[in-house]
KEKOLBA-848704 format. One line per 5 residues: number of its first residue (from 1); their letters; for each residue x, y, z of N, C-alpha, C, O, CB. Coordinates in steps of 0.05 Angstrom, whole numbers. Glycine has a CB too. Example, Ala and Ser with C-alpha at 12.3 -4.5 7.8 and 13.67 -1.06 7.14 Angstrom:
2
1 = as = 264/-114/156/246/-90/156/264/-66/156/285/-66/169/226/-89/181; 257/-45/142/273/-21/143/258/1/157/268/23/161/282/-12/114
end
This chain:
166
1 = xxxxx = 2172/2251/1434/2194/2233/1439/2212/2244/1461/2219/2268/1460/2209/2227/1414; 2219/2228/1480/2236/2237/1502/2264/2225/1498/2267/2200/1497/2224/2230/1529; 2283/2242/1497/2311/2234/1495/2325/2239/1521/2323/2261/1532/2325/2249/1471; 2340/2219/1530/2354/2221/1556/2384/2215/1551/2391/2202/1531/2343/2202/1577; 2400/2224/1569/2429/2219/1568/2438/2206/1595/2430/2215/1616/2445/2245/1563
6 = xxxxx = 2453/2185/1592/2466/2173/1616/2496/2178/1613/2509/2164/1598/2459/2142/1618; 2507/2198/1627/2535/2205/1625/2552/2190/1646/2542/2183/1667/2539/2234/1628; 2577/2187/1640/2596/2175/1659/2623/2172/1646/2626/2175/1622/2586/2148/1669; 2643/2165/1663/2669/2160/1652/2672/2131/1643/2687/2126/1624/2691/2167/1673; 2657/2113/1655/2656/2085/1647/2684/2073/1643/2691/2063/1622/2640/2082/1621
11 = xxxxx = 2700/2075/1665/2728/2065/1664/2732/2042/1683/2744/2045/1704/2747/2088/1672; 2721/2018/1676/2705/2010/1653/2675/2010/1660/2667/2014/1682/2714/1983/1643; 2659/2004/1640/2631/2001/1644/2627/1975/1660/2640/1954/1654/2615/2000/1616; 2609/1975/1679/2604/1952/1696/2575/1942/1693/2559/1954/1679/2609/1959/1726; 2570/1919/1706/2542/1909/1705/2523/1928/1720/2499/1929/1713/2541/1881/1719
16 = xxxxx = 2533/1943/1739/2517/1964/1752/2508/1985/1732/2485/1994/1732/2532/1976/1775; 2527/1994/1715/2520/2013/1694/2499/2001/1675/2480/2014/1667/2545/2022/1678; 2503/1976/1667/2485/1963/1649/2457/1961/1661/2437/1965/1647/2495/1934/1642; 2455/1956/1687/2429/1955/1700/2415/1982/1698/2391/1983/1692/2433/1948/1730; 2429/2004/1702/2417/2031/1699/2410/2035/1670/2388/2046/1664/2437/2053/1708
21 = xxxxx = 2427/2028/1651/2421/2032/1622/2396/2016/1614/2378/2027/1601/2444/2023/1605; 2394/1991/1623/2371/1975/1616/2345/1986/1627/2325/1987/1613/2375/1946/1626; 2346/1995/1652/2322/2007/1664/2314/2033/1651/2291/2038/1646/2327/2011/1694; 2334/2050/1645/2329/2076/1633/2319/2072/1604/2302/2087/1595/2354/2093/1633; 2329/2052/1590/2321/2047/1562/2291/2041/1561/2278/2045/1540/2337/2025/1550
26 = xxxxx = 2280/2030/1582/2251/2024/1583/2234/2049/1588/2210/2049/1582/2246/2003/1605; 2247/2069/1598/2232/2094/1606/2232/2115/1585/2214/2133/1584/2243/2105/1631; 2252/2115/1567/2255/2137/1548/2256/2126/1519/2264/2103/1514/2280/2153/1554; 2248/2143/1501/2248/2135/1472/2277/2131/1462/2282/2112/1448/2234/2156/1455; 2295/2149/1469/2323/2147/1461/2340/2152/1486/2335/2169/1502/2330/2168/1439
31 = xxxxx = 2361/2136/1488/2380/2139/1510/2408/2140/1498/2417/2122/1484/2378/2115/1531; 2422/2162/1504/2449/2166/1495/2467/2160/1519/2466/2174/1539/2454/2194/1483; 2484/2140/1516/2504/2135/1537/2528/2152/1529/2541/2147/1508/2511/2104/1539; 2534/2171/1545/2555/2191/1539/2580/2185/1555/2581/2188/1579/2545/2219/1544; 2601/2176/1540/2627/2171/1553/2641/2198/1556/2651/2209/1536/2644/2150/1536
36 = xxxxx = 2641/2208/1580/2653/2234/1585/2683/2232/1586/2694/2214/1599/2642/2246/1611; 2696/2250/1572/2725/2252/1572/2732/2274/1591/2730/2298/1585/2737/2257/1543; 2741/2267/1615/2747/2286/1636/2777/2289/1640/2790/2270/1650/2733/2278/1663; 2788/2311/1633/2816/2316/1635/2825/2316/1664/2849/2312/1670/2824/2342/1621; 2807/2322/1683/2814/2323/1711/2816/2296/1724/2828/2293/1746/2794/2340/1726
41 = xxxxx = 2805/2276/1712/2807/2248/1723/2835/2239/1720/2845/2236/1698/2786/2229/1710; 2848/2233/1742/2876/2225/1742/2878/2195/1737/2863/2179/1748/2889/2232/1769; 2897/2188/1720/2904/2160/1714/2881/2141/1708/2878/2121/1721/2918/2150/1738; 2866/2147/1687/2846/2127/1679/2859/2101/1670/2882/2102/1659/2827/2138/1657; 2847/2079/1675/2858/2053/1667/2857/2050/1636/2875/2039/1624/2844/2030/1681
46 = xxxxx = 2835/2059/1625/2831/2055/1596/2829/2082/1582/2819/2102/1593/2805/2039/1592; 2838/2082/1557/2836/2107/1540/2807/2113/1534/2790/2095/1536/2853/2104/1514; 2802/2137/1526/2774/2144/1517/2764/2125/1495/2741/2117/1494/2773/2173/1508; 2782/2119/1477/2775/2101/1454/2768/2073/1464/2749/2061/1454/2798/2100/1433; 2784/2063/1482/2778/2036/1493/2752/2036/1508/2735/2018/1505/2801/2027/1512
51 = xxxxx = 2747/2057/1525/2722/2058/1540/2698/2060/1521/2677/2048/1526/2723/2082/1559; 2702/2075/1500/2680/2078/1480/2674/2052/1467/2650/2045/1464/2688/2099/1458; 2694/2036/1460/2690/2010/1448/2676/1991/1467/2658/1976/1460/2716/1998/1439; 2684/1992/1493/2671/1975/1513/2641/1982/1515/2625/1964/1515/2685/1978/1540; 2635/2007/1516/2607/2016/1519/2591/2008/1494/2569/1998/1497/2606/2046/1524
56 = xxxxx = 2602/2013/1471/2588/2006/1446/2581/1976/1445/2559/1968/1439/2605/2013/1422; 2600/1959/1452/2595/1930/1453/2574/1923/1473/2557/1906/1468/2621/1915/1458; 2576/1936/1497/2558/1928/1518/2529/1937/1514/2510/1925/1524/2568/1941/1544; 2525/1958/1498/2497/1968/1494/2486/1961/1466/2463/1969/1460/2497/1998/1497; 2501/1947/1451/2493/1940/1423/2465/1926/1422/2450/1930/1403/2513/1921/1411
61 = xxxxx = 2458/1911/1443/2433/1896/1443/2408/1912/1448/2386/1903/1445/2435/1874/1463; 2412/1937/1456/2389/1954/1462/2382/1972/1438/2399/1988/1429/2394/1972/1487; 2359/1969/1427/2351/1982/1402/2350/2012/1404/2354/2026/1384/2324/1971/1393; 2344/2023/1428/2341/2052/1430/2364/2065/1445/2361/2087/1456/2315/2058/1444; 2387/2052/1447/2410/2062/1461/2433/2066/1442/2440/2048/1426/2418/2043/1484
66 = xxxxx = 2445/2090/1443/2469/2096/1427/2491/2104/1446/2485/2113/1469/2463/2118/1406; 2516/2102/1438/2538/2110/1454/2556/2129/1438/2561/2125/1414/2555/2085/1463; 2565/2150/1453/2583/2170/1441/2602/2180/1462/2595/2179/1486/2567/2193/1428; 2625/2190/1454/2643/2203/1472/2639/2233/1470/2631/2244/1449/2673/2195/1465; 2644/2247/1492/2641/2276/1493/2661/2288/1512/2664/2278/1534/2612/2284/1501
71 = xxxxx = 2675/2309/1504/2695/2321/1521/2687/2349/1531/2701/2362/1546/2722/2323/1507; 2664/2358/1523/2655/2384/1530/2636/2384/1554/2635/2365/1569/2642/2398/1507; 2622/2406/1557/2602/2409/1578/2578/2391/1572/2568/2391/1550/2593/2439/1580; 2569/2377/1592/2546/2358/1589/2521/2372/1579/2506/2361/1563/2541/2344/1615; 2516/2396/1589/2492/2411/1580/2494/2418/1550/2473/2419/1537/2489/2437/1596
76 = xxxxx = 2518/2422/1540/2521/2427/1511/2514/2401/1495/2501/2403/1474/2550/2436/1504; 2523/2379/1506/2516/2353/1493/2486/2349/1493/2474/2341/1473/2531/2329/1507; 2473/2355/1516/2444/2352/1518/2430/2370/1497/2411/2362/1485/2435/2359/1546; 2440/2394/1494/2429/2413/1475/2431/2402/1447/2412/2402/1431/2443/2441/1477; 2455/2391/1440/2460/2380/1414/2441/2356/1408/2432/2354/1385/2489/2371/1411
81 = xxxxx = 2436/2340/1428/2420/2316/1424/2390/2321/1428/2373/2303/1426/2429/2294/1443; 2383/2346/1435/2356/2354/1442/2345/2336/1464/2322/2329/1464/2338/2351/1417; 2362/2331/1484/2354/2314/1507/2342/2332/1528/2350/2355/1532/2379/2299/1518; 2322/2321/1542/2309/2336/1563/2314/2323/1591/2306/2334/1611/2280/2338/1558; 2327/2300/1591/2331/2285/1616/2360/2275/1618/2371/2265/1598/2311/2262/1618
86 = xxxxx = 2372/2278/1641/2397/2265/1648/2390/2242/1667/2374/2245/1686/2418/2284/1661; 2402/2219/1662/2398/2196/1680/2423/2191/1696/2445/2190/1684/2390/2170/1663; 2420/2189/1721/2443/2184/1739/2436/2160/1757/2413/2156/1764/2451/2209/1755; 2456/2145/1765/2452/2123/1784/2463/2131/1811/2482/2147/1813/2466/2097/1774; 2451/2121/1832/2460/2126/1859/2460/2100/1875/2440/2087/1877/2442/2148/1873
91 = xxxxx = 2484/2094/1886/2486/2070/1903/2481/2075/1932/2474/2057/1947/2514/2058/1900; 2484/2100/1940/2480/2107/1968/2474/2136/1971/2472/2151/1951/2506/2099/1984; 2471/2146/1996/2464/2174/2000/2486/2193/1991/2481/2215/1983/2458/2178/2030; 2511/2184/1993/2533/2201/1983/2531/2206/1953/2534/2228/1944/2561/2189/1990; 2526/2184/1938/2522/2187/1909/2498/2205/1904/2499/2222/1887/2517/2159/1896
96 = xxxxx = 2476/2200/1919/2452/2217/1914/2458/2246/1919/2450/2263/1903/2429/2207/1933; 2472/2252/1941/2478/2280/1947/2495/2293/1925/2489/2315/1917/2493/2282/1974; 2515/2279/1916/2532/2289/1894/2516/2293/1868/2519/2314/1855/2556/2270/1889; 2499/2274/1861/2484/2276/1837/2462/2298/1839/2456/2312/1820/2470/2249/1830; 2451/2301/1863/2431/2322/1867/2444/2350/1864/2433/2367/1850/2419/2320/1896
101 = xxxxx = 2468/2354/1876/2482/2379/1872/2488/2385/1843/2485/2407/1833/2507/2379/1889; 2497/2364/1829/2504/2367/1801/2479/2374/1785/2480/2389/1766/2517/2341/1790; 2456/2362/1792/2431/2368/1778/2423/2397/1780/2413/2409/1762/2408/2350/1788; 2429/2409/1804/2423/2437/1808/2441/2455/1790/2432/2475/1779/2426/2445/1837; 2466/2447/1787/2484/2462/1770/2475/2460/1741/2474/2480/1727/2513/2451/1773
106 = xxxxx = 2469/2435/1732/2459/2431/1704/2434/2446/1699/2430/2458/1677/2456/2401/1699; 2416/2446/1719/2390/2461/1716/2395/2491/1714/2380/2505/1699/2371/2455/1740; 2415/2501/1728/2422/2529/1726/2432/2537/1699/2428/2559/1689/2442/2536/1747; 2446/2518/1686/2457/2523/1659/2435/2519/1638/2433/2535/1619/2481/2505/1653; 2420/2498/1641/2399/2491/1621/2373/2484/1636/2369/2461/1643/2409/2466/1603
111 = xxxxx = 2357/2505/1641/2333/2502/1659/2313/2480/1650/2299/2469/1668/2319/2527/1660; 2312/2473/1625/2293/2452/1617/2305/2424/1618/2292/2405/1609/2284/2458/1588; 2328/2421/1630/2341/2395/1632/2336/2383/1660/2345/2393/1680/2372/2397/1627; 2321/2361/1661/2314/2348/1686/2334/2325/1691/2346/2314/1672/2285/2336/1685; 2338/2319/1716/2355/2296/1724/2338/2276/1738/2324/2282/1757/2379/2305/1742
116 = xxxxx = 2340/2251/1729/2327/2228/1741/2349/2211/1754/2367/2202/1741/2310/2212/1720; 2346/2207/1780/2366/2191/1795/2354/2164/1801/2335/2162/1816/2376/2206/1821; 2366/2143/1789/2356/2116/1793/2373/2103/1815/2397/2103/1814/2357/2099/1767; 2359/2092/1835/2375/2078/1856/2386/2052/1844/2374/2039/1828/2358/2072/1880; 2410/2045/1853/2423/2020/1844/2406/1996/1853/2394/1997/1875/2451/2017/1855
121 = xxxxx = 2404/1977/1836/2390/1952/1843/2407/1939/1865/2432/1942/1865/2387/1933/1819; 2395/1924/1883/2409/1912/1906/2432/1894/1897/2453/1893/1911/2389/1897/1923; 2430/1881/1875/2451/1863/1866/2476/1878/1858/2498/1867/1857/2442/1847/1842; 2474/1904/1852/2496/1920/1842/2504/1943/1861/2520/1960/1853/2490/1931/1815; 2493/1944/1884/2497/1967/1902/2527/1971/1909/2535/1993/1915/2481/1964/1927
126 = xxxxx = 2542/1949/1909/2571/1951/1916/2589/1954/1891/2613/1955/1894/2579/1926/1932; 2577/1955/1868/2593/1957/1843/2602/1986/1838/2586/2005/1842/2577/1946/1819; 2626/1989/1829/2636/2014/1819/2659/2008/1799/2670/1986/1799/2647/2032/1843; 2665/2028/1783/2687/2025/1764/2713/2022/1780/2731/2007/1771/2689/2048/1745; 2715/2036/1802/2740/2033/1819/2743/2004/1829/2765/1994/1828/2738/2052/1843
131 = xxxxx = 2722/1992/1838/2723/1965/1847/2730/1946/1824/2746/1928/1827/2696/1956/1860; 2718/1951/1800/2724/1935/1777/2754/1937/1769/2766/1917/1762/2706/1943/1753; 2765/1961/1771/2793/1965/1764/2811/1949/1784/2831/1938/1775/2801/1995/1765; 2803/1948/1809/2819/1931/1828/2817/1902/1821/2837/1888/1823/2808/1936/1857; 2793/1893/1813/2790/1865/1805/2808/1859/1780/2819/1837/1778/2761/1858/1799
136 = xxxxx = 2810/1878/1762/2826/1875/1738/2856/1874/1746/2870/1857/1737/2821/1899/1718; 2864/1893/1763/2892/1894/1772/2901/1868/1786/2924/1859/1782/2896/1917/1791; 2883/1856/1801/2890/1832/1816/2881/1806/1803/2879/1785/1815/2879/1834/1844; 2876/1808/1777/2870/1785/1760/2848/1768/1771/2850/1743/1772/2895/1768/1757; 2826/1781/1780/2803/1766/1790/2784/1761/1767/2785/1775/1746/2789/1783/1812
141 = xxxxx = 2766/1741/1770/2746/1736/1749/2729/1761/1744/2718/1772/1763/2729/1711/1756; 2727/1769/1720/2713/1794/1713/2683/1790/1706/2668/1809/1705/2726/1808/1690; 2675/1765/1702/2648/1760/1693/2627/1769/1714/2604/1775/1706/2645/1730/1688; 2634/1771/1739/2616/1779/1759/2612/1809/1760/2593/1819/1773/2625/1770/1786; 2629/1824/1746/2630/1853/1749/2625/1868/1723/2615/1890/1723/2655/1862/1761
146 = xxxxx = 2633/1856/1701/2633/1869/1675/2614/1855/1655/2609/1831/1658/2661/1871/1662; 2603/1870/1636/2586/1857/1616/2602/1836/1601/2626/1839/1595/2575/1878/1596; 2589/1813/1595/2603/1791/1582/2615/1799/1556/2636/1788/1548/2583/1768/1577; 2603/1818/1542/2613/1826/1516/2641/1838/1516/2654/1839/1496/2593/1846/1503; 2649/1848/1540/2675/1862/1541/2696/1848/1558/2719/1857/1559/2671/1890/1551
151 = xxxxx = 2689/1827/1572/2708/1814/1591/2734/1807/1577/2756/1812/1587/2695/1789/1603; 2733/1794/1554/2757/1786/1540/2774/1809/1531/2798/1809/1534/2750/1769/1516; 2761/1830/1521/2776/1854/1512/2789/1868/1535/2812/1876/1533/2756/1873/1497; 2775/1870/1557/2786/1884/1581/2811/1868/1591/2831/1880/1596/2765/1886/1604; 2808/1842/1593/2830/1826/1603/2854/1828/1584/2877/1829/1593/2821/1796/1606
156 = xxxxx = 2849/1827/1558/2871/1828/1538/2885/1855/1540/2910/1856/1539/2860/1824/1510; 2870/1877/1542/2883/1903/1543/2898/1906/1569/2920/1918/1570/2861/1926/1541; 2887/1896/1591/2901/1897/1617/2928/1882/1615/2948/1892/1626/2883/1885/1639; 2928/1859/1603/2953/1844/1599/2972/1860/1582/2996/1861/1588/2947/1817/1587; 2962/1871/1560/2979/1886/1541/2992/1910/1555/3015/1916/1550/2962/1895/1517
161 = xxxxx = 2977/1923/1572/2987/1947/1586/3002/1939/1611/3013/1956/1625/2964/1965/1593; 3003/1913/1617/3017/1903/1640/3006/1916/1666/3022/1923/1684/3047/1908/1637; 2980/1918/1668/2968/1929/1693/2957/1907/1711/2946/1913/1732/2946/1949/1686; 2961/1883/1703/2952/1860/1720/2973/1854/1740/2996/1849/1733/2945/1835/1702; 2965/1855/1766/2984/1848/1787/2979/1819/1795/2957/1809/1793/2980/1867/1812
166 = x = 2999/1806/1804/2997/1777/1812/3004/1774/1841/3003/1752/1852/3014/1759/1795
end
Protein backbone atom coordinates (compact mmCIF):
# COMPACT_ATOMS: atom_id res chain seq x y z
CA UNK A 1 0.00 0.00 0.00
CA UNK A 2 1.30 3.41 -0.96
CA UNK A 3 0.45 6.36 1.25
CA UNK A 4 0.96 9.89 -0.04
CA UNK A 5 0.63 13.35 1.48
CA UNK A 6 -0.58 16.49 -0.26
CA UNK A 7 0.52 19.38 2.00
CA UNK A 8 -0.44 23.02 1.78
CA UNK A 9 -1.79 25.99 3.66
CA UNK A 10 -5.11 25.84 1.75
CA UNK A 11 -6.09 29.43 2.62
CA UNK A 12 -8.60 28.58 1.16
CA UNK A 13 -8.69 25.31 -0.76
CA UNK A 14 -9.42 25.97 -4.46
CA UNK A 15 -10.66 23.97 -7.43
CA UNK A 16 -7.01 23.77 -8.50
CA UNK A 17 -6.19 21.98 -5.24
CA UNK A 18 -9.17 19.68 -5.74
CA UNK A 19 -7.91 18.83 -9.23
CA UNK A 20 -4.55 17.74 -7.76
CA UNK A 21 -6.28 15.80 -4.95
CA UNK A 22 -8.57 13.98 -7.37
CA UNK A 23 -5.71 13.02 -9.66
CA UNK A 24 -3.44 11.96 -6.78
CA UNK A 25 -6.24 9.92 -5.16
CA UNK A 26 -6.31 7.78 -8.31
CA UNK A 27 -2.57 7.09 -8.04
CA UNK A 28 -2.18 6.17 -4.37
CA UNK A 29 -3.93 3.87 -1.94
CA UNK A 30 -4.19 6.57 0.75
CA UNK A 31 -3.87 10.31 0.37
CA UNK A 32 -3.54 12.59 3.39
CA UNK A 33 -4.34 16.22 2.69
CA UNK A 34 -2.21 17.96 5.28
CA UNK A 35 -3.28 21.47 6.24
CA UNK A 36 0.04 22.96 7.26
CA UNK A 37 -0.01 25.49 10.07
CA UNK A 38 2.81 27.87 9.18
CA UNK A 39 3.56 30.52 11.78
CA UNK A 40 5.65 32.43 9.22
CA UNK A 41 2.71 32.98 6.86
CA UNK A 42 1.61 36.52 7.51
CA UNK A 43 -2.07 37.41 7.79
CA UNK A 44 -3.91 34.28 6.68
CA UNK A 45 -7.52 35.00 5.77
CA UNK A 46 -8.84 31.93 7.57
CA UNK A 47 -7.91 30.29 10.87
CA UNK A 48 -6.36 26.82 10.86
CA UNK A 49 -9.67 25.45 12.14
CA UNK A 50 -11.65 27.12 9.35
CA UNK A 51 -9.21 25.89 6.70
CA UNK A 52 -9.40 22.39 8.15
CA UNK A 53 -13.20 22.41 7.96
CA UNK A 54 -13.12 23.64 4.36
CA UNK A 55 -10.71 20.87 3.37
CA UNK A 56 -12.68 18.17 5.18
CA UNK A 57 -15.89 19.20 3.43
CA UNK A 58 -14.19 19.42 0.04
CA UNK A 59 -12.56 15.96 0.20
CA UNK A 60 -15.39 14.08 1.91
CA UNK A 61 -16.45 12.46 -1.39
CA UNK A 62 -13.10 10.71 -1.93
CA UNK A 63 -13.01 7.33 -0.20
CA UNK A 64 -9.21 7.16 0.15
CA UNK A 65 -8.57 10.78 1.15
CA UNK A 66 -8.30 12.07 4.71
CA UNK A 67 -7.58 15.58 5.95
CA UNK A 68 -5.59 16.64 9.00
CA UNK A 69 -3.84 19.73 10.29
CA UNK A 70 -0.15 19.69 11.18
CA UNK A 71 2.08 22.37 12.66
CA UNK A 72 5.35 20.50 12.70
CA UNK A 73 7.92 19.41 10.17
CA UNK A 74 6.34 17.76 7.12
CA UNK A 75 8.84 14.91 7.18
CA UNK A 76 7.75 14.11 10.75
CA UNK A 77 4.14 13.96 9.58
CA UNK A 78 5.20 11.64 6.74
CA UNK A 79 7.00 9.41 9.23
CA UNK A 80 3.91 9.29 11.47
CA UNK A 81 1.63 8.36 8.55
CA UNK A 82 4.18 5.92 7.06
CA UNK A 83 3.94 7.90 3.84
CA UNK A 84 6.53 7.41 1.12
CA UNK A 85 5.34 10.10 -1.30
CA UNK A 86 4.69 13.83 -1.16
CA UNK A 87 2.38 15.22 -3.84
CA UNK A 88 2.88 18.79 -4.96
CA UNK A 89 1.20 20.80 -7.70
CA UNK A 90 2.99 23.15 -10.07
CA UNK A 91 1.32 25.82 -12.20
CA UNK A 92 4.49 27.08 -13.84
CA UNK A 93 8.28 26.79 -13.86
CA UNK A 94 8.59 29.00 -10.77
CA UNK A 95 6.34 26.63 -8.81
CA UNK A 96 8.28 23.64 -10.18
CA UNK A 97 11.62 25.15 -9.17
CA UNK A 98 10.43 25.91 -5.64
CA UNK A 99 8.89 22.44 -5.22
CA UNK A 100 11.99 20.76 -6.65
CA UNK A 101 14.23 22.58 -4.17
CA UNK A 102 11.89 21.66 -1.31
CA UNK A 103 11.92 18.02 -2.45
CA UNK A 104 15.72 17.98 -2.12
CA UNK A 105 15.48 19.33 1.43
CA UNK A 106 12.82 16.75 2.37
CA UNK A 107 14.89 13.97 0.77
CA UNK A 108 17.89 15.08 2.83
CA UNK A 109 15.84 14.76 6.01
CA UNK A 110 13.97 11.58 5.05
CA UNK A 111 15.79 9.78 2.19
CA UNK A 112 12.94 7.33 1.46
CA UNK A 113 10.43 10.16 0.88
CA UNK A 114 9.81 10.83 -2.81
CA UNK A 115 8.12 13.93 -4.22
CA UNK A 116 5.74 13.71 -7.16
CA UNK A 117 5.06 17.05 -8.83
CA UNK A 118 1.80 17.13 -10.79
CA UNK A 119 1.41 19.87 -13.36
CA UNK A 120 -1.73 21.96 -12.99
CA UNK A 121 -4.50 21.09 -15.41
CA UNK A 122 -4.93 23.82 -18.01
CA UNK A 123 -8.32 24.85 -16.59
CA UNK A 124 -6.69 25.67 -13.25
CA UNK A 125 -3.28 27.00 -14.24
CA UNK A 126 -4.19 30.54 -13.11
CA UNK A 127 -5.76 29.44 -9.81
CA UNK A 128 -4.11 30.18 -6.49
CA UNK A 129 -5.29 30.74 -2.95
CA UNK A 130 -4.05 34.34 -3.26
CA UNK A 131 -6.28 34.88 -6.29
CA UNK A 132 -9.21 33.26 -4.46
CA UNK A 133 -8.67 35.56 -1.46
CA UNK A 134 -8.87 38.58 -3.79
CA UNK A 135 -12.14 37.26 -5.25
CA UNK A 136 -13.45 36.88 -1.69
CA UNK A 137 -12.34 40.39 -0.69
CA UNK A 138 -14.03 41.95 -3.71
CA UNK A 139 -17.23 39.93 -3.35
CA UNK A 140 -16.87 38.09 -6.65
CA UNK A 141 -18.74 34.85 -7.42
CA UNK A 142 -16.75 32.08 -5.74
CA UNK A 143 -18.23 29.10 -7.57
CA UNK A 144 -15.64 29.40 -10.33
CA UNK A 145 -12.74 29.17 -7.88
CA UNK A 146 -13.75 27.17 -4.81
CA UNK A 147 -15.30 23.75 -4.26
CA UNK A 148 -19.11 24.01 -4.16
CA UNK A 149 -19.15 22.37 -0.73
CA UNK A 150 -17.46 25.37 0.89
CA UNK A 151 -18.65 28.42 -1.09
CA UNK A 152 -21.42 29.29 1.38
CA UNK A 153 -19.21 28.81 4.44
CA UNK A 154 -16.39 30.91 2.97
CA UNK A 155 -18.76 33.74 2.05
CA UNK A 156 -20.41 33.67 5.49
CA UNK A 157 -17.10 33.74 7.36
CA UNK A 158 -15.82 36.53 5.10
CA UNK A 159 -18.91 38.60 5.90
CA UNK A 160 -18.63 37.80 9.61
CA UNK A 161 -14.98 38.91 9.64
CA UNK A 162 -15.88 41.94 7.54
CA UNK A 163 -13.18 41.16 4.97
CA UNK A 164 -15.44 41.67 2.00
CA UNK A 165 -14.67 44.93 0.18
CA UNK A 166 -17.29 46.64 -1.96
